[in-house]
N, C-alpha and C positions, 0 to 999 in steps of 0.2 A: 422689516416691513413685509407683510404677507403678499403673495402674489395676487391675492384677492384684489388688491389695490391697483393691479396693473392689467389692463384690458389687453389680451394678446399674449399672455405669459405662455411659454412653451416647455414642454417635455420633450427633450430631443432623442430619447432613447428608450423605447418600449418594445417588448416582445408580446406577441399574441399567439396563443396555442389553442385552437378550437377543435372540438370533435368533428370528425368527418374528413379531416385533412391527414393523410398518411404521412408518417415520417419516412425520410429518405433512407436508403441503405447505409449511408455515410453517417447518420445520426449516432452520436456518442452517449446519449442518455435519453430515457423517457421522461418528458416534462409532465408536470401536473397540469390539469386544466387550467388555462388562463384566458378566458374569452373576453371579447371586446366589452361585452356588458359589465364584466367585473372591473376592467380598467376604467370604464366610464365613471363607475362609483368613485374610484381612486382620484381620478381627474377632477371631478366636481368637489371632492372633499379637500383637495389642495388648491382649489380656486384657479386651475389651469384651463385655458381655452383651446390650446393647440397642442398637438402631439405628433411625433414622428416615429412611425412603425418600422422598426428595424427587423429585416428578415432573420430569423434565427438559423443557426447552423442546421438544426434537426430537419428543417424542410428542404435543405439543398438548394436547387435552383428553381424549385416549384413555389412560386411567389403567391399563389392564390389566396392563402389564409392572410397574408400581410395586406395584399390589396383589398381583400373583403373587409378587413378591419378599417382600412382607410375609407372605403365606401360608407361604412356604417358610422364613422365619426364625422364625415361630412368635410365642408370646406376647410376646417381647421386642422386637417390631417395631411401628412406627407408620408411617403414611403422611401426606405432605403432597401434596395434589392440586391439579389445575387443572380448574375447571369454567367453563362458559359463565355469563355474567351472569344469564341466565334459567333456571338449573338449577331443577328443581322439588324440592319436599320429599322425594318418595319416592327420588330419586337421592341426595340428601344423606344419607337414612337408610341407604340401601344401602352407601354409601361408608363411613359411620361403623361399620356393622357389620363392614365389611372392614378396619377399622383406621385409617381416615383421622381425622386430628385438626386439620388446618389447611388453608388455601387459599393457594397460592403466587401472589404478584404480583411478576412479574419485569419491572422497569421499564427494562431494558436490551435489547439486541438479542435478538430471538426471543421476547420475552414476548407474551403474548395479552390478558391482562385490562387495561383502561384504568383510569386514576385514578378515572373516574366510577363504576366499579363497586365501588371500595373500601369505602365506608361502607354500601351496601346489603347487600353480602354479609357484611361484618363483623356487622352487626346480626342477620342471619338465623342465623348459625353460632354466635354468642356464647353463646346458651342451651344449645347442645350441648357447651360446653366447648371449642370449636374456637378456633384462633387464626389471625391473618393472617401469613403468612411474607413478608417484603418485602425485595426486593433492589433497590437503586437506586445511583446515584453519590451517595455521602454529601455532596458539595459542594451537592447540591440540598436538603439536609435543611432549611435555614432556611425555605425557601418552603412546605415542607409541614409544618413543626413544629406548627402549631396544630391541623390536622385530625388529625395522628397522636396528639397529646396527649388529644384528645377522642374518639378511635375507640372504639366499643363493644367491649368484650371484650379478648382478649389479642392482643399483637403481638410479633413477633420480627423482628429486623434482621439480615441477613446479614453475615458476613465483616468483622467489626470496623468496620461501616459502609461499607466498600468505597468509600473516598475516592480517586477516579480521578485524583489530583493530589497534590502535596506538601501535607501537612497536619501541624500540630503540635497538642498538647493545648490550646494556647491559642487556635486559630482558632475563629471564629464557628460554622463548620459542625460542628466537634466538640463545641463547648459546646451546640449545639442537640441533638445526639445525646444528650448527658447530661441535658439537660432532659426529653426524652421518656422516658429511663429513669427519671427521678425520679418519674414519674407512679405507678410501682409495678405497671403492667400490661404492661410492655414488657421483653423480654430482648434479649440480644445475643449473636451467635456470635462468640467470640474463637477465630477459626479462619481458615484459609487465607490467611496473610500474603503469600504470593506472588502473590495476585490483584492486589495494589497496590504491592508493595515495588519500588523502584528499585535498592535494594542487592542484594536476591537471597539465596539460601541461602548458608551455613546459618543466619546470624543474623538476617537480615531487620532489620537495626539501625534502619531509618528507621521500622519499624512497632512496634518495642518501646515507644517511649513512648506510643503510643496503646492497646496492649494493657495495659499496665502501669497506666495511668490508669483503664482500664475496670475492672480487677480491684480496684484500690485503692479506688475510690469506689462500685463497683456490683457487688460479688461476688455478691449475692443475685440478680442479674439476668443472670449470665453463664452460657453454656453452651459446650461445645466441639464441634467436628465435623471429620472428616478432609476432607471435600469429595471423597472417593473417587469415581470413578477419576481425578479431577483433569483434566476434559475440557479439551482445547486448550491444555494447558500442557506445554511441551517445554524441557528434558527433564522427564520425569515426576517429581514430587517423591516423596520416601520418607515413607510414612505414619508410620513409627515416629519418624523424626527430627522431623517435624511435631508429634506428640504430645509429644516431649521438649521442644521449643521452646515449646509451651503450658505444659506442667507447670512449667517454670522460671518462667513468669508466675504461675501459680496459687498456689504455695507452700502455706500453711496452708489456703487455700481449695480445695484440689484435690477433696476429697471432695463438697463443696457444689456445685461446678460440674460435676463429671462424673456425680454420682448425684442429688443432692437436687433441684436446679433443673430438670433435664430430667424428673424424675418428676413434678414439680408441673405443668410446662408441657404435657407429653405425656399426662398421666393414667395413669402406671404405678402 
């Protein structure tokens, strides 16, 4: 079923790159232009009403481009930001008022926040209803599982766990992800299979068993994302085809995953 049938369908992971916003010195690549106006066209074509703009690594802790996108998209938009570990309360309130609902921890190339900042920041933003947005190599989950299961507040893990190596539903790293989800305060983005697939489009057959297992066992904890504009992926994936791939996984859980779960997580 197309999200056109679901009022409030949400894309939970979008990056915006607008002219006029300088990249941070820590940027690892120069992104192509991906303005809010271009994403709005994608959003309308896919029948989506809500979007979460995730701060890209290239802008560091300068969230102005991300917040500008939220302002342009209106009430249906939220932001996930990056802040320094010592961010003050006034700045967190300013970000909240501008639509921020989470802090991004990117533990791969280009990320800025260290593991040591995870618990302190999670504890500070949990009372605000914010979450931690975590991207890591899923193969490392077992060594972080205990801290993630006791993390204050809400957590979301990107891109089917982003296992950067062959993985099956029976592997210990994947079972570790499932145990974190079982805590009831963690969500998973069933999205961007191209990030880890060795089989590639259109079927991403090696990722299907992982996505299917997540939906089968953890539908109340699944959300979807386009990952537009698919930075550093060549050729550029087709967002409509990616949504179709995901819808085939979701089945009867489509409304819950596209509408209800993100509404709970992002405060719609």
